[in-house]
N, CA and C atoms as a LAMMPS dump frame, in Angstrom:
ITEM: TIMESTEP
0
ITEM: NUMBER OF ATOMS
429
ITEM: BOX BOUNDS ff ff ff
-5.0000000000000000e+02 5.0000000000000000e+02
-5.0000000000000000e+02 5.0000000000000000e+02
-5.0000000000000000e+02 5.0000000000000000e+02
ITEM: ATOMS id mol type element x y z
1 1 1 N -212.595 454.308 -401.601
2 1 2 C -211.149 454.242 -401.517
3 1 3 C -210.573 454.239 -402.926
4 2 1 N -209.39 454.807 -403.07
5 2 2 C -208.686 454.811 -404.352
6 2 3 C -207.461 453.911 -404.228
7 3 1 N -207.308 452.999 -405.188
8 3 2 C -206.18 452.066 -405.229
9 3 3 C -205.335 452.383 -406.457
10 4 1 N -204.05 452.526 -406.281
11 4 2 C -203.152 452.67 -407.415
12 4 3 C -203.033 451.346 -408.153
13 5 1 N -202.971 451.408 -409.454
14 5 2 C -202.825 450.207 -410.28
15 5 3 C -201.368 450.054 -410.703
16 6 1 N -200.827 448.874 -410.485
17 6 2 C -199.479 448.53 -410.921
18 6 3 C -199.592 447.726 -412.218
19 7 1 N -198.567 447.821 -413.045
20 7 2 C -198.559 447.091 -414.314
21 7 3 C -198.747 445.6 -414.109
22 8 1 N -198.076 445.033 -413.121
23 8 2 C -198.167 443.581 -412.926
24 8 3 C -199.607 443.143 -412.671
25 9 1 N -200.356 443.96 -411.951
26 9 2 C -201.759 443.651 -411.69
27 9 3 C -202.573 443.728 -412.988
28 10 1 N -202.368 444.781 -413.771
29 10 2 C -203.118 444.919 -415.023
30 10 3 C -202.779 443.807 -416.011
31 11 1 N -201.539 443.36 -416.029
32 11 2 C -201.164 442.24 -416.891
33 11 3 C -201.949 440.999 -416.472
34 12 1 N -202.046 440.755 -415.177
35 12 2 C -202.807 439.606 -414.702
36 12 3 C -204.278 439.719 -415.103
37 13 1 N -204.83 440.905 -415.034
38 13 2 C -206.231 441.113 -415.406
39 13 3 C -206.426 440.907 -416.906
40 14 1 N -205.521 441.402 -417.711
41 14 2 C -205.696 441.418 -419.165
42 14 3 C -205.33 440.115 -419.866
43 15 1 N -204.44 439.328 -419.31
44 15 2 C -203.976 438.113 -419.977
45 15 3 C -204.62 436.898 -419.315
46 16 1 N -205.596 436.312 -419.99
47 16 2 C -206.351 435.193 -419.426
48 16 3 C -205.463 433.995 -419.116
49 17 1 N -204.392 433.808 -419.852
50 17 2 C -203.505 432.665 -419.618
51 17 3 C -202.539 432.899 -418.461
52 18 1 N -202.504 434.108 -417.907
53 18 2 C -201.615 434.395 -416.776
54 18 3 C -202.088 433.611 -415.553
55 19 1 N -201.18 432.983 -414.811
56 19 2 C -201.593 432.195 -413.638
57 19 3 C -202.352 433.003 -412.576
58 20 1 N -202.135 434.306 -412.519
59 20 2 C -202.821 435.133 -411.531
60 20 3 C -204.091 435.785 -412.034
61 21 1 N -204.528 435.406 -413.236
62 21 2 C -205.675 436.071 -413.869
63 21 3 C -206.941 436.02 -413.02
64 22 1 N -207.343 434.844 -412.602
65 22 2 C -208.603 434.706 -411.856
66 22 3 C -208.56 435.471 -410.539
67 23 1 N -207.443 435.395 -409.835
68 23 2 C -207.304 436.102 -408.561
69 23 3 C -207.385 437.612 -408.776
70 24 1 N -206.665 438.101 -409.773
71 24 2 C -206.664 439.544 -410.046
72 24 3 C -208.054 440.022 -410.456
73 25 1 N -208.731 439.254 -411.307
74 25 2 C -210.099 439.627 -411.709
75 25 3 C -211.008 439.689 -410.492
76 26 1 N -210.863 438.731 -409.593
77 26 2 C -211.673 438.722 -408.375
78 26 3 C -211.401 439.926 -407.502
79 27 1 N -210.126 440.287 -407.357
80 27 2 C -209.765 441.466 -406.556
81 27 3 C -210.317 442.739 -407.19
82 28 1 N -210.225 442.827 -408.502
83 28 2 C -210.761 443.992 -409.205
84 28 3 C -212.275 444.073 -409.041
85 29 1 N -212.958 442.963 -409.295
86 29 2 C -214.419 442.947 -409.198
87 29 3 C -214.898 443.28 -407.787
88 30 1 N -214.202 442.773 -406.783
89 30 2 C -214.562 443.053 -405.392
90 30 3 C -214.497 444.553 -405.104
91 31 1 N -213.461 445.192 -405.601
92 31 2 C -213.309 446.631 -405.366
93 31 3 C -214.304 447.447 -406.184
94 32 1 N -214.594 446.999 -407.389
95 32 2 C -215.616 447.669 -408.189
96 32 3 C -216.976 447.57 -407.51
97 33 1 N -217.297 446.396 -406.973
98 33 2 C -218.577 446.198 -406.276
99 33 3 C -218.702 447.117 -405.058
100 34 1 N -217.574 447.434 -404.425
101 34 2 C -217.586 448.336 -403.266
102 34 3 C -217.654 449.801 -403.678
103 35 1 N -217.503 450.078 -404.967
104 35 2 C -217.521 451.459 -405.442
105 35 3 C -216.178 452.149 -405.351
106 36 1 N -215.09 451.375 -405.209
107 36 2 C -213.76 451.965 -405.138
108 36 3 C -213.346 452.52 -406.497
109 37 1 N -212.335 453.378 -406.478
110 37 2 C -211.752 453.958 -407.686
111 37 3 C -210.32 453.481 -407.82
112 38 1 N -209.73 453.77 -408.983
113 38 2 C -208.386 453.302 -409.277
114 38 3 C -207.545 454.425 -409.848
115 39 1 N -206.408 454.668 -409.22
116 39 2 C -205.446 455.636 -409.739
117 39 3 C -204.614 454.934 -410.807
118 40 1 N -204.361 455.639 -411.894
119 40 2 C -203.577 455.064 -412.986
120 40 3 C -202.624 456.119 -413.517
121 41 1 N -201.336 455.807 -413.448
122 41 2 C -200.292 456.695 -413.955
123 41 3 C -199.956 456.305 -415.392
124 42 1 N -199.617 457.281 -416.235
125 42 2 C -199.357 456.982 -417.65
126 42 3 C -198.245 455.964 -417.877
127 43 1 N -197.231 455.968 -417.014
128 43 2 C -196.126 455.034 -417.214
129 43 3 C -196.583 453.578 -417.091
130 44 1 N -197.652 453.328 -416.357
131 44 2 C -198.202 451.973 -416.248
132 44 3 C -198.729 451.521 -417.607
133 45 1 N -199.351 452.429 -418.334
134 45 2 C -199.898 452.064 -419.648
135 45 3 C -198.791 451.719 -420.637
136 46 1 N -197.699 452.472 -420.608
137 46 2 C -196.576 452.177 -421.505
138 46 3 C -196.006 450.798 -421.202
139 47 1 N -195.812 450.509 -419.928
140 47 2 C -195.274 449.21 -419.544
141 47 3 C -196.271 448.087 -419.839
142 48 1 N -197.568 448.35 -419.643
143 48 2 C -198.598 447.358 -419.952
144 48 3 C -198.53 446.953 -421.423
145 49 1 N -198.502 447.926 -422.317
146 49 2 C -198.437 447.636 -423.755
147 49 3 C -197.179 446.838 -424.066
148 50 1 N -196.065 447.231 -423.479
149 50 2 C -194.797 446.533 -423.702
150 50 3 C -194.894 445.054 -423.291
151 51 1 N -195.44 444.798 -422.119
152 51 2 C -195.462 443.436 -421.573
153 51 3 C -196.482 442.551 -422.28
154 52 1 N -197.709 443.031 -422.465
155 52 2 C -198.76 442.145 -422.991
156 52 3 C -198.602 441.819 -424.474
157 53 1 N -197.715 442.507 -425.16
158 53 2 C -197.466 442.215 -426.578
159 53 3 C -196.208 441.375 -426.786
160 54 1 N -195.555 440.955 -425.712
161 54 2 C -194.28 440.249 -425.793
162 54 3 C -194.491 438.743 -425.988
163 55 1 N -194.148 438.208 -427.164
164 55 2 C -194.353 436.774 -427.418
165 55 3 C -193.424 435.876 -426.604
166 56 1 N -192.375 436.436 -426.021
167 56 2 C -191.498 435.628 -425.159
168 56 3 C -192.123 435.396 -423.793
169 57 1 N -193.076 436.257 -423.42
170 57 2 C -193.721 436.12 -422.112
171 57 3 C -195.002 435.302 -422.179
172 58 1 N -195.707 435.405 -423.319
173 58 2 C -197.018 434.77 -423.428
174 58 3 C -197.144 434.021 -424.742
175 59 1 N -197.782 432.871 -424.659
176 59 2 C -198.014 432.063 -425.848
177 59 3 C -198.924 432.798 -426.832
178 60 1 N -199.908 433.525 -426.3
179 60 2 C -200.84 434.278 -427.13
180 60 3 C -200.855 435.753 -426.674
181 61 1 N -199.789 436.501 -426.989
182 61 2 C -199.767 437.903 -426.572
183 61 3 C -200.817 438.708 -427.339
184 62 1 N -201.15 439.858 -426.803
185 62 2 C -202.053 440.764 -427.516
186 62 3 C -201.303 441.417 -428.672
187 63 1 N -202.029 441.788 -429.695
188 63 2 C -201.42 442.571 -430.777
189 63 3 C -201.206 443.998 -430.265
190 64 1 N -200.412 444.759 -430.978
191 64 2 C -200.204 446.168 -430.595
192 64 3 C -201.536 446.912 -430.563
193 65 1 N -202.375 446.669 -431.561
194 65 2 C -203.674 447.355 -431.62
195 65 3 C -204.559 446.957 -430.443
196 66 1 N -204.59 445.673 -430.126
197 66 2 C -205.386 445.224 -428.973
198 66 3 C -204.863 445.853 -427.681
199 67 1 N -203.56 445.869 -427.525
200 67 2 C -202.955 446.425 -426.308
201 67 3 C -203.245 447.918 -426.191
202 68 1 N -203.15 448.647 -427.297
203 68 2 C -203.459 450.088 -427.27
204 68 3 C -204.92 450.321 -426.903
205 69 1 N -205.812 449.515 -427.455
206 69 2 C -207.239 449.662 -427.123
207 69 3 C -207.493 449.38 -425.645
208 70 1 N -206.845 448.356 -425.096
209 70 2 C -207.011 448.042 -423.672
210 70 3 C -206.444 449.174 -422.812
211 71 1 N -205.29 449.7 -423.193
212 71 2 C -204.692 450.808 -422.438
213 71 3 C -205.614 452.022 -422.469
214 72 1 N -206.166 452.332 -423.628
215 72 2 C -207.074 453.471 -423.735
216 72 3 C -208.34 453.243 -422.92
217 73 1 N -208.852 452.02 -422.936
218 73 2 C -210.053 451.719 -422.151
219 73 3 C -209.778 451.93 -420.661
220 74 1 N -208.627 451.487 -420.194
221 74 2 C -208.284 451.714 -418.781
222 74 3 C -208.182 453.206 -418.497
223 75 1 N -207.491 453.945 -419.354
224 75 2 C -207.261 455.374 -419.134
225 75 3 C -208.567 456.164 -419.1
226 76 1 N -209.528 455.744 -419.916
227 76 2 C -210.791 456.464 -420.025
228 76 3 C -211.891 455.935 -419.102
229 77 1 N -211.644 454.854 -418.38
230 77 2 C -212.678 454.241 -417.537
231 77 3 C -213.185 455.214 -416.474
232 78 1 N -214.461 455.185 -416.241
233 78 2 C -215.056 456.118 -415.271
234 78 3 C -214.545 455.877 -413.86
235 79 1 N -214.093 454.683 -413.555
236 79 2 C -213.588 454.357 -412.213
237 79 3 C -212.125 454.758 -412.032
238 80 1 N -211.489 455.236 -413.095
239 80 2 C -210.063 455.55 -413.056
240 80 3 C -209.837 457.047 -412.855
241 81 1 N -208.936 457.329 -411.922
242 81 2 C -208.453 458.69 -411.694
243 81 3 C -207.098 458.783 -412.394
244 82 1 N -207.024 459.584 -413.447
245 82 2 C -205.765 459.749 -414.171
246 82 3 C -204.789 460.486 -413.249
247 83 1 N -203.685 459.818 -412.936
248 83 2 C -202.776 460.287 -411.893
249 83 3 C -201.411 460.598 -412.497
250 84 1 N -201.035 461.851 -412.428
251 84 2 C -199.803 462.322 -413.064
252 84 3 C -198.736 462.664 -412.033
253 85 1 N -197.471 462.537 -412.428
254 85 2 C -196.416 463.04 -411.558
255 85 3 C -196.642 464.536 -411.321
256 86 1 N -196.255 465.009 -410.146
257 86 2 C -196.377 466.429 -409.837
258 86 3 C -195.026 466.96 -409.374
259 87 1 N -194.99 468.183 -408.876
260 87 2 C -193.712 468.811 -408.501
261 87 3 C -193.01 468.106 -407.339
262 88 1 N -193.722 467.263 -406.615
263 88 2 C -193.13 466.541 -405.488
264 88 3 C -192.667 465.131 -405.868
265 89 1 N -193.078 464.662 -407.044
266 89 2 C -192.816 463.274 -407.424
267 89 3 C -191.34 462.987 -407.634
268 90 1 N -190.66 463.788 -408.43
269 90 2 C -189.25 463.515 -408.719
270 90 3 C -188.384 463.632 -407.471
271 91 1 N -188.558 464.657 -406.636
272 91 2 C -187.769 464.66 -405.387
273 91 3 C -188.012 463.419 -404.521
274 92 1 N -189.265 462.94 -404.449
275 92 2 C -189.546 461.727 -403.672
276 92 3 C -188.891 460.513 -404.315
277 93 1 N -188.98 460.412 -405.619
278 93 2 C -188.343 459.331 -406.376
279 93 3 C -186.846 459.28 -406.083
280 94 1 N -186.184 460.417 -406.204
281 94 2 C -184.737 460.466 -405.969
282 94 3 C -184.386 460.181 -404.51
283 95 1 N -185.198 460.677 -403.594
284 95 2 C -184.954 460.427 -402.171
285 95 3 C -185.067 458.942 -401.857
286 96 1 N -186.095 458.275 -402.401
287 96 2 C -186.262 456.839 -402.139
288 96 3 C -185.14 456.024 -402.767
289 97 1 N -184.677 456.422 -403.954
290 97 2 C -183.548 455.702 -404.55
291 97 3 C -182.346 455.732 -403.623
292 98 1 N -182.09 456.905 -403.058
293 98 2 C -180.956 457.068 -402.15
294 98 3 C -181.21 456.362 -400.818
295 99 1 N -182.35 456.633 -400.211
296 99 2 C -182.678 456.09 -398.893
297 99 3 C -182.648 454.563 -398.863
298 100 1 N -183.147 453.93 -399.91
299 100 2 C -183.248 452.474 -399.943
300 100 3 C -182.163 451.822 -400.802
301 101 1 N -181.223 452.647 -401.293
302 101 2 C -180.102 452.156 -402.106
303 101 3 C -180.603 451.268 -403.245
304 102 1 N -181.545 451.805 -404.009
305 102 2 C -182.179 451.045 -405.087
306 102 3 C -181.411 451.227 -406.393
307 103 1 N -181.278 450.149 -407.124
308 103 2 C -180.534 450.162 -408.378
309 103 3 C -181.419 450.32 -409.596
310 104 1 N -180.812 450.111 -410.751
311 104 2 C -181.457 450.374 -412.03
312 104 3 C -182.702 449.532 -412.271
313 105 1 N -182.777 448.337 -411.708
314 105 2 C -183.955 447.487 -411.92
315 105 3 C -185.136 447.928 -411.072
316 106 1 N -184.956 448.904 -410.226
317 106 2 C -186.029 449.383 -409.354
318 106 3 C -186.526 450.777 -409.749
319 107 1 N -186.026 451.322 -410.847
320 107 2 C -186.372 452.685 -411.243
321 107 3 C -187.861 452.861 -411.537
322 108 1 N -188.433 451.988 -412.367
323 108 2 C -189.828 452.172 -412.775
324 108 3 C -190.793 452.036 -411.595
325 109 1 N -190.573 451.024 -410.753
326 109 2 C -191.451 450.85 -409.597
327 109 3 C -191.303 452.005 -408.61
328 110 1 N -190.085 452.497 -408.451
329 110 2 C -189.866 453.613 -407.523
330 110 3 C -190.532 454.884 -408.036
331 111 1 N -190.44 455.144 -409.328
332 111 2 C -191.117 456.311 -409.885
333 111 3 C -192.63 456.167 -409.761
334 112 1 N -193.147 454.977 -409.994
335 112 2 C -194.589 454.756 -409.842
336 112 3 C -194.999 454.958 -408.385
337 113 1 N -194.247 454.404 -407.456
338 113 2 C -194.547 454.571 -406.031
339 113 3 C -194.528 456.055 -405.655
340 114 1 N -193.544 456.786 -406.145
341 114 2 C -193.463 458.217 -405.851
342 114 3 C -194.639 458.967 -406.472
343 115 1 N -195.048 458.569 -407.666
344 115 2 C -196.204 459.204 -408.311
345 115 3 C -197.457 459.009 -407.467
346 116 1 N -197.685 457.787 -407.024
347 116 2 C -198.869 457.526 -406.205
348 116 3 C -198.758 458.196 -404.84
349 117 1 N -197.629 458.083 -404.19
350 117 2 C -197.475 458.671 -402.847
351 117 3 C -197.673 460.182 -402.866
352 118 1 N -197.15 460.843 -403.875
353 118 2 C -197.262 462.306 -403.931
354 118 3 C -198.626 462.767 -404.442
355 119 1 N -199.468 461.815 -404.787
356 119 2 C -200.865 462.108 -405.124
357 119 3 C -201.806 461.546 -404.059
358 120 1 N -201.235 461.222 -402.905
359 120 2 C -201.983 460.759 -401.73
360 120 3 C -202.747 459.456 -401.969
361 121 1 N -202.152 458.576 -402.772
362 121 2 C -202.688 457.235 -402.988
363 121 3 C -201.902 456.316 -402.06
364 122 1 N -202.591 455.628 -401.156
365 122 2 C -201.864 454.807 -400.184
366 122 3 C -202.188 453.319 -400.273
367 123 1 N -202.838 452.896 -401.345
368 123 2 C -203.123 451.488 -401.578
369 123 3 C -202.764 451.168 -403.025
370 124 1 N -202.073 450.048 -403.219
371 124 2 C -201.674 449.646 -404.574
372 124 3 C -202.113 448.214 -404.828
373 125 1 N -202.785 448.005 -405.963
374 125 2 C -203.099 446.664 -406.453
375 125 3 C -201.917 446.225 -407.31
376 126 1 N -201.278 445.135 -406.929
377 126 2 C -200.054 444.712 -407.592
378 126 3 C -199.946 443.201 -407.627
379 127 1 N -199.211 442.718 -408.577
380 127 2 C -198.863 441.313 -408.621
381 127 3 C -197.532 441.037 -407.939
382 128 1 N -196.846 442.101 -407.523
383 128 2 C -195.519 441.995 -406.898
384 128 3 C -195.438 442.926 -405.702
385 129 1 N -196.075 442.557 -404.622
386 129 2 C -196.114 443.422 -403.434
387 129 3 C -194.72 443.768 -402.924
388 130 1 N -193.778 442.865 -403.064
389 130 2 C -192.435 443.134 -402.544
390 130 3 C -191.778 444.34 -403.234
391 131 1 N -192.213 444.65 -404.463
392 131 2 C -191.644 445.807 -405.166
393 131 3 C -191.964 447.122 -404.455
394 132 1 N -193.062 447.149 -403.709
395 132 2 C -193.501 448.383 -403.068
396 132 3 C -193.388 448.346 -401.548
397 133 1 N -193.143 447.179 -400.983
398 133 2 C -193.091 447.039 -399.526
399 133 3 C -191.981 447.881 -398.911
400 134 1 N -190.874 448.027 -399.606
401 134 2 C -189.719 448.757 -399.087
402 134 3 C -190.063 450.203 -398.707
403 135 1 N -191.055 450.78 -399.34
404 135 2 C -191.383 452.185 -399.085
405 135 3 C -192.162 452.394 -397.793
406 136 1 N -192.819 451.353 -397.321
407 136 2 C -193.453 451.378 -396.024
408 136 3 C -194.641 452.315 -395.868
409 137 1 N -195.232 452.748 -396.968
410 137 2 C -196.328 453.712 -396.863
411 137 3 C -197.592 453.294 -397.618
412 138 1 N -197.6 452.064 -398.125
413 138 2 C -198.73 451.608 -398.92
414 138 3 C -199.366 450.366 -398.301
415 139 1 N -200.688 450.272 -398.464
416 139 2 C -201.379 449.002 -398.265
417 139 3 C -201.273 448.295 -399.598
418 140 1 N -200.747 447.072 -399.585
419 140 2 C -200.49 446.342 -400.818
420 140 3 C -201.469 445.184 -400.952
421 141 1 N -202.182 445.174 -402.075
422 141 2 C -203.196 444.151 -402.333
423 141 3 C -202.695 443.312 -403.5
424 142 1 N -202.59 442.018 -403.296
425 142 2 C -202.139 441.112 -404.352
426 142 3 C -200.761 440.578 -404.059
427 143 1 N -200.255 439.833 -405.069
428 143 2 C -198.988 439.124 -405.027
429 143 3 C -197.953 439.772 -404.235
């Protein structure tokens, strides 16, 4: 099975001081043990670097260099399927914004959901399941 990776999940995995760290690591390890794969969209990496380097969010944030190395390791991992927006992604993104009357704070999650949906990814590992529940087409694992 292929699971889409959400930024919130990767933050939990990467930041040991995050309250969800142990749970996220366990969920990741369980899926790795089963031989599952992980879809990863480039926008997740940009948001990951932004979040894990923020000293307002974490007492011990990663440095920019550490965050870039972690992002590259995820992108190059053998278990990761590099997942890009395609010709169907933007129309789906715009349709969901309209259909669900989503505002500016929902743009990134909606684009990520559209990227995964239009690449036939129907499971997402996330720390914020409610961000994706509105779309009604994903199995959501985590928070």
